[in-house]
C-alpha positions as CSV (number, residue, x, y, z in Angstrom):
1,M,95.9,114.9,98.9
2,T,98.3,117.8,98.5
3,E,97.3,121.5,98.7
4,E,97.7,121.8,94.9
5,E,95.4,118.8,94.3
6,K,92.9,120.2,96.8
7,K,92.9,123.6,94.9
8,E,92.5,121.9,91.6
9,F,89.6,119.8,93.0
10,E,87.9,123.0,94.3
11,E,88.3,124.7,90.9
12,F,86.7,121.7,89.3
13,L,83.7,121.9,91.7
14,Q,83.4,125.6,91.0
15,W,83.4,125.0,87.3
16,K,80.8,122.4,87.7
17,A,78.6,124.7,89.7
18,E,78.9,127.5,87.1
19,K,78.1,125.1,84.3
20,K,75.0,124.0,86.1
21,K,73.9,127.6,86.7
22,K,74.4,128.4,82.9
23,E,72.4,125.3,82.0
24,E,69.6,126.5,84.3
25,E,69.6,130.0,82.6
26,E,69.4,128.5,79.2
27,K,66.5,126.3,80.4
28,R,64.6,129.4,81.7
29,E,65.1,131.1,78.3
30,Q,63.7,128.1,76.5
31,E,60.8,128.0,78.9
32,K,60.0,131.6,78.1
33,L,60.0,130.9,74.4
34,D,57.8,127.8,74.9
35,K,55.4,130.0,77.0
36,L,55.1,132.6,74.2
37,A,54.4,129.8,71.7
38,E,51.7,128.4,74.0
39,Q,50.1,131.9,74.3
40,A,50.0,132.2,70.5
41,K,48.4,128.8,70.3
42,Q,45.8,129.8,72.8
43,E,45.0,133.0,71.0
44,R,44.6,131.1,67.7
45,L,42.2,128.7,69.5
46,V,40.2,131.5,70.9
47,A,40.0,133.2,67.5
48,A,38.9,130.0,65.9
49,Q,36.2,129.5,68.5
50,A,35.0,133.0,68.0
51,K,34.8,132.4,64.2
52,A,32.8,129.3,64.7
53,K,30.4,131.0,67.1
54,Q,30.0,134.0,64.7
55,Q,29.3,131.6,61.8
56,A,26.6,129.7,63.9
57,T,25.0,133.0,65.0
58,N,24.9,134.7,61.5
59,P,24.8,132.0,58.9
60,S,23.2,134.4,56.4
61,T,26.0,137.0,56.3
62,P,28.8,135.3,54.4
63,N,30.5,138.5,53.2
64,K,30.8,139.8,56.8
65,W,32.2,136.5,58.0
66,T,34.7,136.4,55.2
67,N,35.9,139.9,56.1
68,E,36.2,139.0,59.8
69,K,37.9,135.7,59.0
70,S,40.4,137.6,56.9
71,E,41.1,140.1,59.7
72,S,41.5,137.2,62.2
73,D,43.9,135.4,59.9
74,K,46.0,138.5,59.6
75,F,46.2,138.9,63.4
76,I,47.1,135.2,63.9
77,Q,49.8,135.5,61.2
78,K,51.3,138.5,62.9
79,V,51.3,136.7,66.2
80,I,53.1,133.7,64.6
81,V,55.6,135.9,62.9
82,F,56.3,137.7,66.3
83,V,56.7,134.4,68.1
84,C,59.1,133.1,65.4
85,I,61.2,136.3,65.6
86,V,61.4,136.1,69.4
87,M,62.4,132.4,69.2
88,I,65.1,133.1,66.6
89,A,66.4,136.1,68.7
90,G,66.5,133.9,71.8
91,F,68.5,131.2,70.0
92,V,70.9,133.8,68.6
93,I,71.4,135.3,72.1
94,I,72.1,131.9,73.6
95,L,74.5,130.9,70.9
96,A,76.3,134.2,71.2
97,R,76.7,133.7,74.9
98,I,78.1,130.3,74.4
99,Q,80.5,131.4,71.8
100,N,81.7,134.4,73.7
101,D,82.0,132.7,77.0
102,P,85.7,132.3,77.9
103,N,84.8,129.3,80.0
104,H,83.8,127.4,76.9
105,S,86.9,128.2,74.8
106,P,88.9,125.1,73.6
107,A,91.8,126.0,75.8
108,T,89.6,126.5,78.8
109,V,87.7,123.2,78.2
110,A,91.0,121.4,77.8
111,K,92.3,122.8,81.0
112,E,89.1,121.9,82.8
113,N,89.4,118.4,81.5
114,I,93.0,118.2,82.8
115,H,91.9,119.5,86.2
116,K,89.1,117.1,86.3
117,K,91.3,114.1,85.4
118,D,93.9,115.2,87.9
119,S,91.3,115.5,90.6
120,L,89.9,112.1,89.9
121,D,93.4,110.7,89.8
122,A,94.1,112.2,93.2
123,I,90.9,110.8,94.6
124,Q,91.7,107.4,93.2
125,A,95.2,107.5,94.6
126,A,93.9,108.4,98.0
127,E,91.4,105.5,97.8
128,D,94.2,103.2,96.7
129,Q,96.4,104.3,99.6
130,K,93.6,103.8,102.0
131,E,93.0,100.3,100.7
132,A,96.7,99.5,100.9
133,L,96.8,100.7,104.5
134,R,93.8,98.5,105.3
135,L,95.3,95.4,103.7
136,D,98.7,96.1,105.5
137,S,96.9,96.4,108.8
138,I,95.1,93.1,108.2
139,R,98.5,91.5,107.2
140,K,100.2,92.8,110.4
141,A,97.3,91.6,112.6
142,N,97.4,88.1,111.0
143,R,101.2,88.0,111.6
144,I,100.9,89.0,115.2
145,D,98.2,86.4,115.8
146,K,100.5,83.7,114.2
147,V,103.4,84.7,116.4
148,K,101.3,84.7,119.5
149,H,100.2,81.1,118.7
150,S,103.7,79.7,118.2
151,I,105.5,79.6,121.6
152,K,105.3,81.3,124.9
153,I,108.5,82.3,126.6
154,I,108.3,81.7,130.4
155,K,111.9,82.6,131.4
156,A,115.1,83.7,129.7
157,Y,118.0,84.4,132.0
158,L,121.7,83.9,132.9
159,S,123.2,82.0,135.8
160,S,125.7,83.6,138.1
161,P,129.3,83.5,136.7
162,N,131.4,80.6,137.9
163,S,135.0,80.8,139.1
164,A,136.2,81.3,135.5
165,G,133.5,83.9,134.6
166,G,131.4,81.4,132.6
167,V,127.6,82.0,132.6
168,D,125.0,79.5,131.6
169,A,121.9,80.5,129.5
170,H,118.5,79.3,130.5
171,L,115.4,79.4,128.3
172,V,112.0,78.0,129.5
173,W,109.2,78.1,127.0
174,K,105.9,76.4,126.0
175,N,104.7,75.1,122.6
176,V,101.3,76.9,122.2
177,S,100.9,76.0,118.5
178,K,98.9,73.0,117.2
179,K,102.1,71.5,115.5
180,T,105.0,69.5,116.9
181,I,108.3,71.4,117.0
182,K,111.3,69.6,115.5
183,Y,114.0,72.2,116.2
184,L,114.1,75.5,118.0
185,N,117.1,77.9,117.7
186,W,117.5,81.0,119.8
187,S,120.0,83.9,119.6
188,G,120.9,86.6,122.1
189,Y,123.6,88.6,123.9
190,P,124.4,89.4,127.6
191,I,124.3,92.9,129.2
192,N,125.9,94.1,132.4
193,A,124.3,95.7,135.4
194,V,123.9,99.1,133.7
195,G,122.3,97.7,130.5
196,D,125.4,97.7,128.2
197,P,126.2,94.7,126.0
198,V,129.2,92.7,127.0
199,S,131.3,90.2,125.0
200,C,132.7,86.8,125.8
201,E,136.2,87.4,127.1
202,I,137.5,84.1,125.6
203,R,135.7,83.9,122.3
204,G,135.5,87.7,121.7
205,I,131.9,87.6,120.5
206,S,128.8,89.2,122.0
207,E,125.9,87.4,120.3
208,S,125.5,83.7,120.6
209,G,122.7,81.2,121.1
210,G,121.5,77.7,121.5
211,K,119.5,74.9,119.9
212,V,116.7,72.6,121.1
213,T,116.0,69.3,119.5
214,G,112.5,68.0,119.7
215,P,110.0,66.6,119.3
216,I,108.2,69.1,121.4
217,K,104.5,68.4,121.2
218,P,101.7,71.0,121.4
219,G,101.1,72.1,124.9
220,T,104.5,70.9,126.2
221,T,106.7,73.1,128.3
222,Y,110.5,72.8,127.8
223,G,113.5,74.2,129.6
224,Y,113.1,73.5,133.3
225,G,116.3,71.8,134.5
226,K,118.0,72.4,131.2
227,Y,120.6,75.0,130.2
228,W,123.4,75.9,127.8
229,E,126.7,75.8,129.8
230,C,129.2,78.7,129.7
231,V,127.8,80.4,126.6
232,W,129.8,83.5,127.6
233,Y,132.7,84.1,129.9
234,N,132.3,87.5,131.5
235,Y,132.0,88.3,135.2
236,S,129.9,91.3,134.5
237,A,127.2,89.5,132.4
238,K,123.9,89.9,134.3
239,K,121.0,89.5,131.9
240,L,120.1,87.7,128.7
241,I,118.7,89.7,125.8
242,L,117.1,87.6,123.1
243,T,117.4,88.8,119.5
244,G,115.5,86.1,117.6
245,I,113.9,82.6,117.5
246,D,113.7,80.2,114.6
247,I,111.3,77.3,114.7
248,E,111.1,74.2,112.4
249,Y,108.1,72.0,112.7
250,M,107.8,68.3,112.0
251,D,105.6,69.0,108.9
252,G,108.6,70.9,107.3
253,S,107.2,74.4,107.8
254,T,109.3,77.0,109.5
255,M,108.8,80.3,111.4
256,H,111.2,83.2,112.2
257,I,110.4,85.5,115.1
258,N,112.5,88.7,115.0
259,Q,113.5,90.8,118.0
260,N,110.6,93.3,117.5
261,E,108.1,90.4,117.6
262,L,109.5,88.8,120.8
263,K,107.2,91.0,122.9
264,Y,104.2,89.1,121.6
265,I,105.4,85.7,123.0
266,R,106.4,86.8,126.5
């Protein structure tokens, strides 16, 4: 995630926190109005109970009860009107805050939505990249395991030059797979005593190779007493460097092992 994406994500989280705070303030305003309404309801209930008690105590004074009832009704009406005014004022204040809040303007909301989408896209991209790396790691591990269970190179070396400078190539290996090998082709080049590649002084080439014809069954070791004669002619050739191996199995399947993978079969 880039610095800009992180900044946008932080702005989105800050906006979300401010929005939650504003919702809590509106909720507290509503609770205050509900509390006032409940108080008015309780006062009406107390007044009604007082009327009932007065009527039970003085049943013979209807005129006085009527006057008291009238006064009580007036008081209750005043309380109800007051509560209604407070509720209306509260709603007007809340509405005015919402309308005047720059954070709720259409442009701001649109920008917040863009930031939110960009942040979510960045998170999704990071998750996708993480999943891709995980799958790539699994693929590489499976490939290495497959290479390790193909063949095992025991020796790969050159003979000493003959009188004409010709060197023989030797490759001793074992079939560690569960399949019979039909053909095996190897490629490589010689290096001198200081590690520099050298070419065949007759053919003029550096890289060459050899071929093994099977069948080479699973568990069989091949190469002892066998070699490729005079693959290169160069008196300074000292060591064989393999560059790749190609295998064809009797079931028709094939496998290529590149130079970077040769370390897994040594």
